[in-house]
N, C-alpha and C positions, 0 to 999 in steps of 0.2 A: 644492597649487590657491590662492592668494589670494584677496580679493575686493577688488575694485574700486569706486573712490568717487569720487565727485566733492565735489573741497573747494575747488573756486573757479572763477568765474565773472567777465567781463569784459567790457563794451561799449566800444566807442570809437563816439562819434557826430558826423557833420559838425558843422558850426556854420549851414551854410549852407541852408537851408528853402526849396522851392519848394511854396507852397499852390497847392491846385486854383484857383483864379482865376488864377493867376501863369501857370500851366502853361496853362491856357486861352486867355487873350489872346494867348499868344506862339503857339500852335499855330494860332486862328483867324486872324492875320496873315499866319502863314505858308501857310496854304489859301487864301485873296483871292491871294495872292502867286501863286500854284501854279499857280489858277485862271484869273487874269489872264494869266499866260504863254501858256498852252494853251489861251485860249478859241476858238479857230479850231478845233481837233482838238475839244474839248467839244462843241460847238455841232455838228459833223459827226458827234458817235455815235460820234468813234473812242477817247476817249479820259473816264472818269467824271470827273466833277467830285468835289472834296474837299468832303465835310460838316465843316462844324464840329463841334466840341467841347463841351462846357458844362458845369459843375460839377454841376448835377443829374445828369445822365448820368453822369460818375466815379463819385459817391457810391452811385447804384441799382446800378449793375454790378461795383463794389470794398468799400465799405465804407470807401476811402482819402480822407482828407482831405489831406493834407503828404504830404511825402516827405523826407527828408536826401539833401545830394551833398556831391559833393567840388567839384562848380564848377559854380553857377548862371547863370552869363553867358552862356557859349553853349551851353548846355538852352535859355534864352529870348529868344535872336538868331534873329529868324524867316529871318534868312539864311544860318544856320549851323543850328540843331538837334543839337547835342551839346557835351556840355563840349569845355571847354579846359583840357588837363591837359599841364604842362610835359612834355618830353622830359630826361630822367634820363641823366647820364653814366653808363656801367657804374661807377665808383669812387662812385655815392652811392645810397643806399639807394633800392629801388624803391619804389613808393608803396604796394604789396599789403603789399609788408614792414614798410613805417612805421606804418600804421595797423594792421595787424595785430599789432605790439609794445606798442601804448598799450595794446590790447586785453590783453594778456597781461600786460601790468606791473599792470593792475588786480585779473586774476584769480589772479597767484602772491602778491599781496598779501592777496588775501582769503582764502586758502589758507595766509598766514604761513609760508612759503619763501622761498627766494630760485632763482635763474634758473641755478643752477652744480646745482643739485640736481637739473633735469631729466633724463632718458635721452633721449626720443624726441618729438620737435615734428611735428605733422602737419600743414600747411597743405591745410584741403579747401576748396575752392569749384568756383563753378560754371565761373569762367571763370580762370584760370592766366594773370598778366601776359605771360609768357614759356615758350618750351620747357624750356630751361636754362642757367644751371645751377637747381634747381630752389630757388621760392621757401621752403619749409623749411628750404634748408639756410640762407638766407644769414639767413633769421630765427633759427636756432640760434646762427648767427656772434653775428647782435647783439645777442641777448640774454646770450651768454655760455653757453649750454646744451651739455650732453655728449652724449654717447650720439650717435644717428644721427636722420634727419628725412628728408620724403618730401612731395611733391605730392600730391593725389587729388583726383580731381572727379567724381560724383556729382550733378552739378545742385545739382537742391534739396534733395536728401536727402544730401549731403555731411557735415554736422553728425554728422547721425545714424550714417554708414556711419564714419566717423570716430572718434565713440565706441565704436561695438563694435571697433573693430580696436586700438585702445586698452586698450580694456577686457580684450580677449582677451590682447592682450601681458602686460599687469598680472595675469591672471590663472593664466596661465602662468609665470611669473617673468621674462619677456622682457627686463622693464623695471620700473623700479619709481615712476617717476612719468611723466608725459605730458601735454602740451600737444596740443589741437586748437585750432586756430586758424583762421577762417573770413571773410578779407578779402574782402569782396564789394562790387566796384565794378561795379554793375547798373549804372549811368548809360551806363557807356563800350559796352555792346553791347544796348542797347533801342535800338529805332524812332523815334525821340519824333516821326518825321514821320506815324505812323498811327495814327487815329483809336480803332481798336481796341483799341491797346495802348500809349498814350501816356504816360498817366498809373501802370502798373501799381509800376513798379521805385522802391527808393530805394535809397543808399548806407548802407555800416557795415562795421564788423567785432566780430566775436565772440569769446571766447576761452574754452575750458574747461580747468581742471586736471583730472587724474583720477590719484589716488595709489593704492596698497595702502590699504584703511581702516583698518589697524593704524599706521598713517602719519599720519591726518587727526589736526589737532591742536585744530578748535573743529568748529563744526557744519558737516555732512557731509551727503550722500545715498547710499547703497548703492546701487550697479548690480545690484539684483534679475535682472535678462536683457535682454538684447539678442536683435534680431532685424532681419534684411534681405531684402527680395524685390525682384528685377525684372521688366519684362516688356517688351519691345521694343514702341517707336510713334515713328512718324512726328511723333504730334500736337503735341510741342511739339520747335523744333529749329533749330539756328545751323550753318550750313554753313562758315564761317570756318573757316579753319587754315591750317598752311604748305604745304599742297598746292594753295594756291588761285594762285600765280604760274606754276606750273607748268600749269598747266590756262587758262593767261590770263584767268582772268577777276579782274582789279583793277579791273575798273570797279563803279561805284555799282549795289550788287545787291539789291534787299530782303531776298533770302535769307541773306545774310552777317550779319544782326544775330540778334537774339530773334524767333521765330515762333512761333505758336500758332493751332490750333484750337483756340479757347473751348468752343467745346458739344461737342466729342467728347470734350475733357479732361476736363470735368465730369460728362458721362456715365460715361466710362469710370471714372475715379479715383476717383471717390467708393466706388461699391462695393468697388473695390480695397484700399483703406484700411480700410473700415470693417469690410471680413473680414480684413485683415491683422491687425487691431489685436484684433479680438473672438478668433481662432485663440490670437494669442499670449499673451489675457487666461486662457484656460480653458486651455491650458498651463500654465500657472503655479498655478491654482488661484485665479484674482483675477476677483472678479465687482465689475458696475458698483457695486455697493455700497461696495465697498473703494476704489476713488477717490476721494480727494479734490481730485485736479487735473489738464486735462489740458492741456499745455503743446503745441500744434499748428504747423502749420507756417502763416506768414501771408502767404497768395496772397489771398483770400477769402473776405470774411468771410460769404458765403450758403455756401459749400464745408464750412469750420468748424462753420457752426452745424448743418449736413446731419450731420457726422461725430459730433460732439460730442451732439446726438439719438439718433446710431443704437448708438454705444456706451455711450451711459448709459440709454438705454430712454427719456428725459425729456428736457423741455427743459435743457438745463444753467443750474445757478441763478448769480446774478452771480457773479461771482469764479471758477466754478467752471473756466470754461475762457476763462482771458483771453486779450482780442485785445489787439495790439498795433499792425495795420499803418493804425490812424487816424492815427496819425502818424507810423510807418515806412516805411509801404508794404509793398510785398511787399523782401525782403532777401534773398530767396532760402534758401541753406541756414542764414543766420543767425538765420531768424524765430523761430522755435520755441525759440533757445538766448534771445533779448531775452525772451521771453514767460518761459523759466523764469529768466534774472537778477532780473526786477523781479518777480515772483509767485511765490517760493517760502520768505521767510523768514517767513513766517507761520504754516508747517505747522508741524505740533507731532512729536517721532519716534513713528515705527511708521504716521504715515502717508504712504500709496502714490499717486504718478501715475505719467503716459506721456507722455514726451518723444516727439514724434513728426514727422517729415520727412516730403516727397512730391513728385515732380516730375517732369522728364523722364526717358524710361528708356524706359517708368516706372519708378520707383524708390518704395521705401516704407521707411523704418528706422524701429521706436517700441525706446527704452529704456523700464522700468522701473525706477523708483526708487524708496526707501522714507529717508526722514528720520530721520536716526540722533541 
C-alpha cells in the first residue's frame, strides 16, 4: 500500500464578473416585464407577481457579493436570462474540457510534473456537458496523459468523491499519478429567473494532482484519510436528462434547471455534515485542537459558520475556515478546492486540515490532509 498526496492544485477563473448590483438590475427588469405581460392573470389572482430582488437580500441570504461567469451578456439580458455559449463542432475542444485543461496545467506546474506522467483523469462535476464520449477522456487526450479517464457526478461533492477514488487507486498501486478536475459551468443550469436562487452560482474550474507521496517533488499534503457518504433526498434536484424528448418534456419547465428547498436543505444537511466530520475525526484520533484549517464547500456563509462552530466547538478564528464564496459564489464541487488552493500555503509541516464538500444526493465527502 502506498500513501497518496496532493502535490498541486489549479484554478481557472473566468474573466467576466457579475456583481450583485448588476444581477439585481437585470432580474428586476425581467420581473417588471413578466408582471406587465401577465397583468391580467396577476390581477385576477391566477398567477403570483414576481417580486423584486435586492443586493441586501442576496448578501443576507448567502454572503455572496459577486460571481465569475463564462458569459454575462445573456444572463443580464432581461429578455433571455441565461448565458450565450457558442455551439462548438465535434472537432473542437468542448467548453468543459477547455477550462478544465487550463486548471490542470496550473496544477501540474505546481506539482512539477508533465502531463505524460498522469495515469488517471477524473472529470468530476455537477453536470457533464454530454453523455459520451466522456469529457475526462477528451481532457486526457488534450493534455497528452496516459492510462485511462472517466466522468463522475456526485453534484457538489464531486471533487471530494473524486479525490477519494483517485487516492484509493494510488494506495493500491492501480495508478501512480492522478488528476481530479472539476469544470463547473453552473451558469448553464441555474434558473436565473427565480428570485430565491438567481444569485447562488458562479462558473470556475479546479484541478487537483495526486501522486504517491514518495514521488512528491516539493511541498505537498499527505492524504491521511478519506470518507464519503450519501443519503437520498429530493430537496436539491434537476430533472433535465436524455429521457426528456421521449417524455415530450421539451418545453420551458422550471424543474429542468437547478431546484432546491432551501429551508429543508439547511435543516437536514447541517447535522449530516457536522456528524460526518465529527465521526471521521474521531475514527482518526483527531481532535478539534489538532485542526489548523477547514476548507468547506462554499454554498452559503451561514452554513459554513454553523459547521465550523460545530466541528471546532467554538467560533472559528479568522483564517481558520476561509470563505471564498463572496468572490466566487457557489461553484458547486469546486468551492472547497478553491478555498484549499488559495488558503493552504501558510501551513507548516505536521499541520492538519479537512477538505469537506456536501450537496445534492444528499452527499458529503471529507479528506483529512497533513502538510508535509
